[in-house]
Biotite code that builds the C-alpha atoms (Angstrom):
import biotite.structure as struc

atoms = struc.array([
    struc.Atom([1.408, 27.823, 12.563], chain_id="A", res_id=1, res_name="MET", atom_name="CA", element="C"),
    struc.Atom([1.923, 24.103, 13.227], chain_id="A", res_id=2, res_name="ILE", atom_name="CA", element="C"),
    struc.Atom([-1.617, 23.242, 12.139], chain_id="A", res_id=3, res_name="LEU", atom_name="CA", element="C"),
    struc.Atom([-1.087, 25.189, 8.931], chain_id="A", res_id=4, res_name="ARG", atom_name="CA", element="C"),
    struc.Atom([2.197, 23.343, 8.287], chain_id="A", res_id=5, res_name="PHE", atom_name="CA", element="C"),
    struc.Atom([0.600, 19.929, 8.925], chain_id="A", res_id=6, res_name="VAL", atom_name="CA", element="C"),
    struc.Atom([-2.429, 20.850, 6.824], chain_id="A", res_id=7, res_name="GLY", atom_name="CA", element="C"),
    struc.Atom([-0.307, 21.898, 3.852], chain_id="A", res_id=8, res_name="ILE", atom_name="CA", element="C"),
    struc.Atom([1.892, 18.802, 4.157], chain_id="A", res_id=9, res_name="ALA", atom_name="CA", element="C"),
    struc.Atom([-1.167, 16.525, 4.373], chain_id="A", res_id=10, res_name="LEU", atom_name="CA", element="C"),
    struc.Atom([-2.855, 18.260, 1.423], chain_id="A", res_id=11, res_name="ALA", atom_name="CA", element="C"),
    struc.Atom([0.344, 17.899, -0.611], chain_id="A", res_id=12, res_name="ALA", atom_name="CA", element="C"),
    struc.Atom([0.568, 14.196, 0.283], chain_id="A", res_id=13, res_name="PHE", atom_name="CA", element="C"),
    struc.Atom([-3.017, 13.583, -0.861], chain_id="A", res_id=14, res_name="ILE", atom_name="CA", element="C"),
    struc.Atom([-2.631, 15.721, -3.984], chain_id="A", res_id=15, res_name="ALA", atom_name="CA", element="C"),
    struc.Atom([0.430, 13.719, -4.987], chain_id="A", res_id=16, res_name="MET", atom_name="CA", element="C"),
    struc.Atom([-1.682, 10.623, -5.644], chain_id="A", res_id=17, res_name="GLU", atom_name="CA", element="C"),
    struc.Atom([-3.626, 12.580, -8.234], chain_id="A", res_id=18, res_name="PHE", atom_name="CA", element="C"),
    struc.Atom([-0.460, 14.166, -9.650], chain_id="A", res_id=19, res_name="VAL", atom_name="CA", element="C"),
    struc.Atom([1.117, 10.711, -9.761], chain_id="A", res_id=20, res_name="SER", atom_name="CA", element="C"),
    struc.Atom([-1.901, 9.312, -11.608], chain_id="A", res_id=21, res_name="TYR", atom_name="CA", element="C"),
    struc.Atom([-1.851, 12.100, -14.211], chain_id="A", res_id=22, res_name="LEU", atom_name="CA", element="C"),
    struc.Atom([1.910, 11.951, -14.734], chain_id="A", res_id=23, res_name="VAL", atom_name="CA", element="C"),
    struc.Atom([1.848, 8.162, -15.007], chain_id="A", res_id=24, res_name="HIS", atom_name="CA", element="C"),
    struc.Atom([-1.062, 8.186, -17.467], chain_id="A", res_id=25, res_name="ARG", atom_name="CA", element="C"),
    struc.Atom([-0.159, 11.121, -19.703], chain_id="A", res_id=26, res_name="TYR", atom_name="CA", element="C"),
    struc.Atom([3.605, 11.541, -19.351], chain_id="A", res_id=27, res_name="VAL", atom_name="CA", element="C"),
    struc.Atom([5.037, 8.088, -18.598], chain_id="A", res_id=28, res_name="TYR", atom_name="CA", element="C"),
    struc.Atom([2.601, 6.333, -20.945], chain_id="A", res_id=29, res_name="HIS", atom_name="CA", element="C"),
    struc.Atom([2.841, 9.250, -23.343], chain_id="A", res_id=30, res_name="GLY", atom_name="CA", element="C"),
    struc.Atom([5.869, 11.152, -24.552], chain_id="A", res_id=31, res_name="PHE", atom_name="CA", element="C"),
    struc.Atom([8.225, 9.670, -21.903], chain_id="A", res_id=32, res_name="MET", atom_name="CA", element="C"),
    struc.Atom([7.314, 6.065, -22.726], chain_id="A", res_id=33, res_name="TRP", atom_name="CA", element="C"),
    struc.Atom([10.824, 5.537, -24.098], chain_id="A", res_id=34, res_name="PHE", atom_name="CA", element="C"),
    struc.Atom([12.090, 5.677, -20.477], chain_id="A", res_id=35, res_name="LEU", atom_name="CA", element="C"),
    struc.Atom([9.071, 4.207, -18.683], chain_id="A", res_id=36, res_name="HIS", atom_name="CA", element="C"),
    struc.Atom([8.856, 1.098, -20.870], chain_id="A", res_id=37, res_name="LYS", atom_name="CA", element="C"),
    struc.Atom([11.907, -0.226, -19.000], chain_id="A", res_id=38, res_name="SER", atom_name="CA", element="C"),
    struc.Atom([9.566, -0.548, -16.016], chain_id="A", res_id=39, res_name="HIS", atom_name="CA", element="C"),
    struc.Atom([7.168, -2.739, -17.999], chain_id="A", res_id=40, res_name="HIS", atom_name="CA", element="C"),
    struc.Atom([9.826, -5.247, -19.028], chain_id="A", res_id=41, res_name="THR", atom_name="CA", element="C"),
    struc.Atom([11.834, -7.628, -16.845], chain_id="A", res_id=42, res_name="PRO", atom_name="CA", element="C"),
    struc.Atom([14.642, -5.714, -15.136], chain_id="A", res_id=43, res_name="ARG", atom_name="CA", element="C"),
    struc.Atom([18.198, -6.715, -15.881], chain_id="A", res_id=44, res_name="LYS", atom_name="CA", element="C"),
    struc.Atom([20.295, -5.624, -12.934], chain_id="A", res_id=45, res_name="GLY", atom_name="CA", element="C"),
    struc.Atom([19.426, -3.345, -10.031], chain_id="A", res_id=46, res_name="ARG", atom_name="CA", element="C"),
    struc.Atom([18.281, -0.311, -11.997], chain_id="A", res_id=47, res_name="PHE", atom_name="CA", element="C"),
    struc.Atom([16.087, 0.559, -14.952], chain_id="A", res_id=48, res_name="GLU", atom_name="CA", element="C"),
    struc.Atom([15.754, 3.722, -17.045], chain_id="A", res_id=49, res_name="TRP", atom_name="CA", element="C"),
    struc.Atom([12.470, 4.433, -15.262], chain_id="A", res_id=50, res_name="ASN", atom_name="CA", element="C"),
    struc.Atom([14.468, 5.073, -12.055], chain_id="A", res_id=51, res_name="ASP", atom_name="CA", element="C"),
    struc.Atom([15.390, 8.476, -13.488], chain_id="A", res_id=52, res_name="LEU", atom_name="CA", element="C"),
    struc.Atom([11.857, 9.734, -12.728], chain_id="A", res_id=53, res_name="PHE", atom_name="CA", element="C"),
    struc.Atom([12.072, 9.542, -8.918], chain_id="A", res_id=54, res_name="PRO", atom_name="CA", element="C"),
    struc.Atom([15.539, 11.078, -9.066], chain_id="A", res_id=55, res_name="LEU", atom_name="CA", element="C"),
    struc.Atom([14.141, 14.004, -11.039], chain_id="A", res_id=56, res_name="PHE", atom_name="CA", element="C"),
    struc.Atom([11.181, 14.524, -8.685], chain_id="A", res_id=57, res_name="PHE", atom_name="CA", element="C"),
    struc.Atom([13.379, 14.192, -5.589], chain_id="A", res_id=58, res_name="ALA", atom_name="CA", element="C"),
    struc.Atom([15.726, 16.837, -6.981], chain_id="A", res_id=59, res_name="THR", atom_name="CA", element="C"),
    struc.Atom([12.853, 19.236, -7.679], chain_id="A", res_id=60, res_name="VAL", atom_name="CA", element="C"),
    struc.Atom([11.493, 18.655, -4.176], chain_id="A", res_id=61, res_name="THR", atom_name="CA", element="C"),
    struc.Atom([14.897, 19.262, -2.589], chain_id="A", res_id=62, res_name="MET", atom_name="CA", element="C"),
    struc.Atom([15.148, 22.537, -4.483], chain_id="A", res_id=63, res_name="ILE", atom_name="CA", element="C"),
    struc.Atom([11.680, 23.543, -3.209], chain_id="A", res_id=64, res_name="LEU", atom_name="CA", element="C"),
    struc.Atom([12.727, 22.692, 0.335], chain_id="A", res_id=65, res_name="MET", atom_name="CA", element="C"),
    struc.Atom([16.000, 24.611, -0.005], chain_id="A", res_id=66, res_name="PHE", atom_name="CA", element="C"),
    struc.Atom([14.184, 27.693, -1.337], chain_id="A", res_id=67, res_name="VAL", atom_name="CA", element="C"),
    struc.Atom([11.627, 27.461, 1.465], chain_id="A", res_id=68, res_name="GLY", atom_name="CA", element="C"),
    struc.Atom([14.290, 27.127, 4.143], chain_id="A", res_id=69, res_name="LEU", atom_name="CA", element="C"),
    struc.Atom([16.255, 30.032, 2.666], chain_id="A", res_id=70, res_name="SER", atom_name="CA", element="C"),
    struc.Atom([13.373, 32.442, 3.176], chain_id="A", res_id=71, res_name="ASP", atom_name="CA", element="C"),
    struc.Atom([11.987, 33.133, 6.672], chain_id="A", res_id=72, res_name="PRO", atom_name="CA", element="C"),
    struc.Atom([8.485, 33.328, 5.164], chain_id="A", res_id=73, res_name="SER", atom_name="CA", element="C"),
    struc.Atom([8.947, 30.094, 3.166], chain_id="A", res_id=74, res_name="GLY", atom_name="CA", element="C"),
    struc.Atom([7.486, 27.607, 5.631], chain_id="A", res_id=75, res_name="MET", atom_name="CA", element="C"),
    struc.Atom([4.524, 26.887, 3.348], chain_id="A", res_id=76, res_name="ASP", atom_name="CA", element="C"),
    struc.Atom([6.982, 25.771, 0.684], chain_id="A", res_id=77, res_name="LEU", atom_name="CA", element="C"),
    struc.Atom([8.781, 23.617, 3.241], chain_id="A", res_id=78, res_name="VAL", atom_name="CA", element="C"),
    struc.Atom([5.456, 22.060, 4.275], chain_id="A", res_id=79, res_name="ALA", atom_name="CA", element="C"),
    struc.Atom([4.642, 21.392, 0.625], chain_id="A", res_id=80, res_name="LEU", atom_name="CA", element="C"),
    struc.Atom([7.990, 19.702, 0.070], chain_id="A", res_id=81, res_name="SER", atom_name="CA", element="C"),
    struc.Atom([7.575, 17.627, 3.257], chain_id="A", res_id=82, res_name="VAL", atom_name="CA", element="C"),
    struc.Atom([4.202, 16.314, 2.008], chain_id="A", res_id=83, res_name="GLY", atom_name="CA", element="C"),
    struc.Atom([5.670, 15.494, -1.404], chain_id="A", res_id=84, res_name="ILE", atom_name="CA", element="C"),
    struc.Atom([8.644, 13.766, 0.242], chain_id="A", res_id=85, res_name="THR", atom_name="CA", element="C"),
    struc.Atom([6.386, 11.678, 2.495], chain_id="A", res_id=86, res_name="LEU", atom_name="CA", element="C"),
    struc.Atom([4.361, 10.590, -0.518], chain_id="A", res_id=87, res_name="TYR", atom_name="CA", element="C"),
    struc.Atom([7.577, 9.668, -2.330], chain_id="A", res_id=88, res_name="GLY", atom_name="CA", element="C"),
    struc.Atom([8.652, 7.553, 0.642], chain_id="A", res_id=89, res_name="GLY", atom_name="CA", element="C"),
    struc.Atom([5.320, 5.717, 0.791], chain_id="A", res_id=90, res_name="VAL", atom_name="CA", element="C"),
    struc.Atom([5.409, 5.219, -2.978], chain_id="A", res_id=91, res_name="TYR", atom_name="CA", element="C"),
    struc.Atom([8.935, 3.813, -2.740], chain_id="A", res_id=92, res_name="LEU", atom_name="CA", element="C"),
    struc.Atom([7.983, 1.306, -0.045], chain_id="A", res_id=93, res_name="VAL", atom_name="CA", element="C"),
    struc.Atom([4.684, 0.162, -1.567], chain_id="A", res_id=94, res_name="ILE", atom_name="CA", element="C"),
    struc.Atom([5.470, 0.336, -5.282], chain_id="A", res_id=95, res_name="HIS", atom_name="CA", element="C"),
    struc.Atom([9.150, -0.416, -5.631], chain_id="A", res_id=96, res_name="ASP", atom_name="CA", element="C"),
    struc.Atom([10.014, -2.436, -2.547], chain_id="A", res_id=97, res_name="LEU", atom_name="CA", element="C"),
    struc.Atom([6.729, -4.335, -2.014], chain_id="A", res_id=98, res_name="TYR", atom_name="CA", element="C"),
    struc.Atom([4.845, -4.573, -5.328], chain_id="A", res_id=99, res_name="VAL", atom_name="CA", element="C"),
    struc.Atom([7.931, -5.018, -7.508], chain_id="A", res_id=100, res_name="HIS", atom_name="CA", element="C"),
    struc.Atom([9.908, -6.947, -4.903], chain_id="A", res_id=101, res_name="GLY", atom_name="CA", element="C"),
    struc.Atom([13.016, -4.802, -4.931], chain_id="A", res_id=102, res_name="ARG", atom_name="CA", element="C"),
    struc.Atom([13.332, -5.719, -1.248], chain_id="A", res_id=103, res_name="MET", atom_name="CA", element="C"),
    struc.Atom([12.616, -9.417, -1.124], chain_id="A", res_id=104, res_name="LYS", atom_name="CA", element="C"),
    struc.Atom([12.343, -9.531, 2.675], chain_id="A", res_id=105, res_name="SER", atom_name="CA", element="C"),
    struc.Atom([9.516, -6.962, 2.753], chain_id="A", res_id=106, res_name="LEU", atom_name="CA", element="C"),
    struc.Atom([6.329, -8.945, 3.250], chain_id="A", res_id=107, res_name="ALA", atom_name="CA", element="C"),
    struc.Atom([3.369, -6.653, 3.855], chain_id="A", res_id=108, res_name="LEU", atom_name="CA", element="C"),
    struc.Atom([0.209, -8.584, 4.553], chain_id="A", res_id=109, res_name="LYS", atom_name="CA", element="C"),
    struc.Atom([-3.042, -6.711, 4.228], chain_id="A", res_id=110, res_name="SER", atom_name="CA", element="C"),
    struc.Atom([-6.061, -7.138, 1.982], chain_id="A", res_id=111, res_name="ARG", atom_name="CA", element="C"),
    struc.Atom([-5.686, -3.564, 0.755], chain_id="A", res_id=112, res_name="TYR", atom_name="CA", element="C"),
    struc.Atom([-2.017, -3.949, -0.195], chain_id="A", res_id=113, res_name="LEU", atom_name="CA", element="C"),
    struc.Atom([-2.654, -7.293, -1.884], chain_id="A", res_id=114, res_name="LEU", atom_name="CA", element="C"),
    struc.Atom([-5.344, -5.569, -3.979], chain_id="A", res_id=115, res_name="ARG", atom_name="CA", element="C"),
    struc.Atom([-2.957, -2.722, -4.785], chain_id="A", res_id=116, res_name="VAL", atom_name="CA", element="C"),
    struc.Atom([-0.392, -5.269, -5.938], chain_id="A", res_id=117, res_name="LYS", atom_name="CA", element="C"),
    struc.Atom([-2.915, -7.187, -8.054], chain_id="A", res_id=118, res_name="LYS", atom_name="CA", element="C"),
    struc.Atom([-4.206, -4.000, -9.677], chain_id="A", res_id=119, res_name="ALA", atom_name="CA", element="C"),
    struc.Atom([-0.695, -2.821, -10.451], chain_id="A", res_id=120, res_name="HIS", atom_name="CA", element="C"),
    struc.Atom([0.246, -6.146, -11.984], chain_id="A", res_id=121, res_name="MET", atom_name="CA", element="C"),
    struc.Atom([-2.850, -5.941, -14.195], chain_id="A", res_id=122, res_name="ILE", atom_name="CA", element="C"),
    struc.Atom([-1.681, -2.477, -15.236], chain_id="A", res_id=123, res_name="HIS", atom_name="CA", element="C"),
    struc.Atom([1.667, -3.985, -16.209], chain_id="A", res_id=124, res_name="HIS", atom_name="CA", element="C"),
    struc.Atom([-0.021, -6.742, -18.181], chain_id="A", res_id=125, res_name="ALA", atom_name="CA", element="C"),
    struc.Atom([-2.361, -4.397, -20.041], chain_id="A", res_id=126, res_name="SER", atom_name="CA", element="C"),
    struc.Atom([-0.599, -1.025, -20.064], chain_id="A", res_id=127, res_name="GLY", atom_name="CA", element="C"),
    struc.Atom([-3.991, 0.431, -19.114], chain_id="A", res_id=128, res_name="GLU", atom_name="CA", element="C"),
    struc.Atom([-5.907, 1.335, -15.937], chain_id="A", res_id=129, res_name="GLU", atom_name="CA", element="C"),
    struc.Atom([-5.218, 1.612, -13.087], chain_id="A", res_id=130, res_name="PRO", atom_name="CA", element="C"),
    struc.Atom([-2.495, 4.248, -13.328], chain_id="A", res_id=131, res_name="TYR", atom_name="CA", element="C"),
    struc.Atom([-2.767, 5.321, -9.692], chain_id="A", res_id=132, res_name="GLY", atom_name="CA", element="C"),
    struc.Atom([-1.311, 3.464, -6.760], chain_id="A", res_id=133, res_name="LEU", atom_name="CA", element="C"),
    struc.Atom([-2.960, 4.303, -3.435], chain_id="A", res_id=134, res_name="LEU", atom_name="CA", element="C"),
    struc.Atom([-6.308, 5.821, -4.392], chain_id="A", res_id=135, res_name="LEU", atom_name="CA", element="C"),
    struc.Atom([-7.710, 4.476, -7.607], chain_id="A", res_id=136, res_name="PHE", atom_name="CA", element="C"),
    struc.Atom([-10.785, 2.790, -8.896], chain_id="A", res_id=137, res_name="SER", atom_name="CA", element="C"),
    struc.Atom([-10.560, -0.905, -9.435], chain_id="A", res_id=138, res_name="PHE", atom_name="CA", element="C"),
    struc.Atom([-11.883, -1.463, -12.944], chain_id="A", res_id=139, res_name="PRO", atom_name="CA", element="C"),
    struc.Atom([-14.126, -4.462, -13.447], chain_id="A", res_id=140, res_name="GLU", atom_name="CA", element="C"),
    struc.Atom([-11.236, -6.319, -15.051], chain_id="A", res_id=141, res_name="LYS", atom_name="CA", element="C"),
    struc.Atom([-9.357, -6.036, -11.742], chain_id="A", res_id=142, res_name="VAL", atom_name="CA", element="C"),
    struc.Atom([-12.312, -7.125, -9.661], chain_id="A", res_id=143, res_name="LEU", atom_name="CA", element="C"),
    struc.Atom([-13.121, -10.020, -11.980], chain_id="A", res_id=144, res_name="ASP", atom_name="CA", element="C"),
    struc.Atom([-9.499, -11.098, -12.318], chain_id="A", res_id=145, res_name="GLY", atom_name="CA", element="C"),
    struc.Atom([-9.542, -10.586, -16.085], chain_id="A", res_id=146, res_name="GLU", atom_name="CA", element="C"),
    struc.Atom([-6.217, -9.659, -17.633], chain_id="A", res_id=147, res_name="THR", atom_name="CA", element="C"),
    struc.Atom([-5.390, -8.254, -21.016], chain_id="A", res_id=148, res_name="HIS", atom_name="CA", element="C"),
    struc.Atom([-2.296, -8.714, -23.134], chain_id="A", res_id=149, res_name="ARG", atom_name="CA", element="C"),
    struc.Atom([0.126, -5.820, -23.149], chain_id="A", res_id=150, res_name="ARG", atom_name="CA", element="C"),
    struc.Atom([0.467, -3.951, -26.408], chain_id="A", res_id=151, res_name="ARG", atom_name="CA", element="C"),
    struc.Atom([4.209, -4.114, -27.046], chain_id="A", res_id=152, res_name="GLU", atom_name="CA", element="C"),
    struc.Atom([4.294, -1.352, -29.622], chain_id="A", res_id=153, res_name="ASP", atom_name="CA", element="C"),
    struc.Atom([2.052, 1.118, -27.827], chain_id="A", res_id=154, res_name="SER", atom_name="CA", element="C"),
    struc.Atom([2.589, 3.157, -24.693], chain_id="A", res_id=155, res_name="PRO", atom_name="CA", element="C"),
    struc.Atom([-1.145, 2.688, -23.961], chain_id="A", res_id=156, res_name="ALA", atom_name="CA", element="C"),
])
């Protein structure tokens, strides 16, 4: 029972990187660009329109957890929501607090995280790959340090 719970939570955590990639690439940089573009411009104040996305996903996950906890046979759903929540927490710390400096005192020092930050900043400059955060390929332009100008009028 516990191994099943942990396995489902771990699988959900890992799957969320791929879900995050797909949503970022095809939804945020697609039909929801009108909200996400606030994330690609300098923030004025504490919040940006893009902050609505994590609120939406957190709400959906809380509903999943509530439904799972309401049903004695719903522990798989609870495990799924725990994995999604853990991924959201890691994403918050690495992406928002570290990469985008929303917590100035957070100084994470590792070669991997510095590469994540560099790759993400190249994404912001180009509006192109990489769309993932934790598991993603580093395109040659990231490895070579090449940057591209962002297309202002295109969600890329």
